[in-house]
N, C-alpha and C positions, 0 to 999 in steps of 0.2 A: 512435531514439526510440520507445517504446513507445506505443501508442494509450491515449487519456483515457479515464478510467473514471466511470461515473456518479456514484456514490457518493462520489468523491474529490474532483469538482468541487463537490457539496455540502456536504460535511463533511468535506473531506480532513486538515485538522489534526487532530481528533478521533479518526479511523480512524488516523492514523499514532501517535499518541501510546498508543494501547491495543495495537498490535498490531507495530510495528515496533523493531528495535534492543534486545530482550532476550535477555541471553547464554545463559541456561538452555536454549533451544530447540535447543542441540547440547553435547555433551559437551566437545569443544575445537573450534576453529575458527580457523583462519589465513589470512587476505586479504591479497593483497598487489596492490597497486593503481599503475599507471604511465602516468600521463597526458600527453599529448602535444599539439602544438597542432591535428593533424588528427583525433586521434582516442586512446583509449586502449586497455587490457587491463587485466581483471583474472581474476587467478589465486585460486583458493580449494580448501580442503583442510580437509573436516571429518569429525567422528566424529559419526554422528547417533544418536538416543537408542534405536534398534532396533540399535546395535552396527555399522552400516555405515561403511565410510570411502569418501567421496566426493570426487570431485576433478573441478575444473572450470576450463576457460579461456573467457573470454569477451571477444571482441575487439570494439572499435567503430570507426569510421571515419566521417568525411565527405568527399565528395568533390562540393563545388558545392553543389547542393540536395538532393543525394541522400545519406541517411544508411543504413548499413549494419551489421548485427550477425551475428555468429556465436560460437555457444555448442557447446562440444563438452564431454562429461563422460565420466568413466570408467564409467559405469552404462550406455554404448552410447546415451544417450537426448541427439541434438544438436538445434538448430534453426537455421535461417538466416531473418534478418528484414531486410525492407528499406522505407524510408520516402523519399517525396518532396514537395517543396512546389514549386508552381508559382512562381518568381520573377516572373513577371506579374501573379498572383493570390494573394497569399500566405497569405489565410484557409483555403484548400482545400490539403489534404493527403491523400496515399494512404499503406496501408502493406500489406506483403505477409509473411506469416511461414509458413514451413514446418517442421515439428518431426517428426523420426522417430526411431523408437525401434528400434534393430538386433535388439536381444537379444529383443524382444517381437514383433517384426514389423510393427510400427503405425506410423501415420503421420496428420498432419492438418495441413491448410490453410486459412489465415486471410486473408481479404481485407477490408480497411477503408477506408471515406473518409469523411473527417470535414472539416466546415466550422468555424472558430472565428469568431465576430463579437461586440464586446461586447455585443450585445443578445442573443445567441443562439449554443448551442452543440449542434451535430447532428453525428450517427455514424450509420454503419451498417455492420455486421459480418458477412459471409459466411462459413460453414464449409462448403464445397461438398461435401467427402468425407463429410461425417454429414448434410448435408441440412437445417442449421440456421442461424437466424439472429440478431440482436440490433440493436436501435436506440433509440437515446434523442433527445431534443430538450429543451435545458435553457435557459429563456429569464431573461435578467438585466436588472433595474432596478437602475440607479446613481444615486444623488443624494449628490453629497457625498461622505462617508467611510462611507456605507451603502450596500448591497446587498440586494436581495430576489430569492431565485429559486426558479423554480416550472417542473418538469419531470415528463416520464414517460420511461419504460423499458419496452420490450416484447421478449420473446423467443418464438423460435418453434423447435420441435424434431419431426424429422423430418418434413418437409415441412409442418408444421402451421403456419395463419398466425398462432397464438395460442397458447402454452404458461404463460408467464407474464407477470407485470408487476409494474411498482413504480410511485409517483407519489411525488414528493417535493417539500417545499417547504423553504427556507433563509434566514435571515438573516444579514447580516455587518456588523460594525461595526468600523471601525477608527480608534481617535483616538487622536492623540498616539502613546503609547507602548503603549497597550492593544488588543488583539484579541478579538472577540468573535464566536462563531459559534453558532448554533441551528439544529438541522433536524429534520426527521420524515418517515419515508417509511412508507408503506402497501404492503404487500406482497399479491398473491394469484396465484392461477391459475386456469386454466379450469374446474375443477371446485369451486374455492372460490374465491370473489371475495376475500373479505376473509379474508387467512390470520393477517397479523401486523402488527406497528408497530413501528419503530425509530426512536427518538429519540437526539440527539447535542445536547450542550452543551459548548462548549470557549472558554477564558478564558486568555489571555496574556499576561505583561508583558516588553516589551523587556527584553534581558540583552545590551546591545552588538548583536550581529548575529544572537544568536540569542533564545531566548524561554524563561522560566519560564511553565510552564502546567499548567491543570488541565484534566480530562476528565471528563465522564458520558455514559454510554449505556445508555439503558432498551431491553430486548428484551420486547417481548411477544405472546403466542400465543393469539389469540382461541379456538380449538378446545379447549384446555384451561385456557385462564386463566391461565396461567402468566407469572410477570414474573422477569425476572431484571435486575437491576443491574449496572455495572461501571465502576469508578472508576480514574483514571490521573494520574500526576503526574509533572512533571518540574523540579528544582531544581538550579540552578548552584552550585557549592562555591566557584569561583573569581568575581574581579571582571571585569565584562564586558571582551570583545574579548582575554582574558588569552591570551598566545601558547601557552600548555600548560594547556586548560581542562579541568574535572573535574566533572560531575554525577552526580545519583544519580536513577533513574528507578525508577517503582512503580505496580503496579496491584494491583487486588483486585477481588471480586467477591461478591455474595450466596449462591454456593454454597461460599465458604471459601476460594478459590483464591488465593493471594497470591504475587507473583513482584516480585523487587528485582534491579536492575542498577547497578553502579557504575563508569563511564566515568573514565578518565585518560588525558588525552596526555601524552607525555614531550617529545617533541620534533616537528618538520616531519614525522619518518619513522618514528615509532612510536609507537602508541596499544592500549592494553590496556583491555577489560571484563570484569568477573566476575558472574556473576549466581546466583542460587537462585530455585527457585519451589517452593512447598510448600501443603499443605492447612490453614489456620488451624483448621480442625473437627477435626484428630486432633493427638494429642502429636507434638510436633515431633523428630524424629529420621532420622539418615540415610537410612534405609528409605522414607521418604514424603517425602523431599526431592529435586528434580533439581538440580543443581551445572552451571554451566559458564564456558567461560572462552575469550575470543576473543582474538586479537593481530590487530592492524592496521599492514600496512608499506605504505610508499611510498615 
């Protein structure tokens, strides 16, 4: 189980809608998953945009309170990750990750301690080999179907106690079949305390066990007063909880970038997605469009 991320706790649905599951990111990709009771493995083979053929095997297993992961890649970059929860005090967990790249001769080590409570989630992450750390604390106040969040994240690099920070506010409202998330994060660094502002808005409506959703993200840089807007949406084309669901997902921004992905599940063992991304400010032709195809097997 991977460590928590500050932005995902604050505005996870919006971040996922804007960044995940777009088929154009690779020229083609095949992913095979085999889930078992105590663990699973994922085999992946893809041709990326640089023309490199990448393959990986990701193994996951659970032994009592311990979760272990091993990822091996044909690029010679591998990692081992373990996490554990104290059965007598489940809010506390520890994580360890060791990654090494044989071809580059590089290695990294990551140690994480987390405490998850309904009113507060805290994390301390240490990277001893590069003498860096990060820490965050997020407070939550829940009342009925509403949740108000407030927290900050601090990072330090090369033995510095403070290099960068972010301060975040979030609001979530879940009522009947609708979910709304609003958040704002202020970023700064040691020599520039007010550097940028990122805001996210997410609105989702239940579609069976899934959601139809819209999201907007604003990125404002104070140094050059530049503002960028991003929009994303996901719409199901089939009835709720359909055995072979289909949906279309799209995003665009004020720089003219547009991406679309069509997903279709054919049966419980086979699904596929096709996607395209292009610059809407330029004439649409194969030279300025990126196409991608992904197959999922299970």
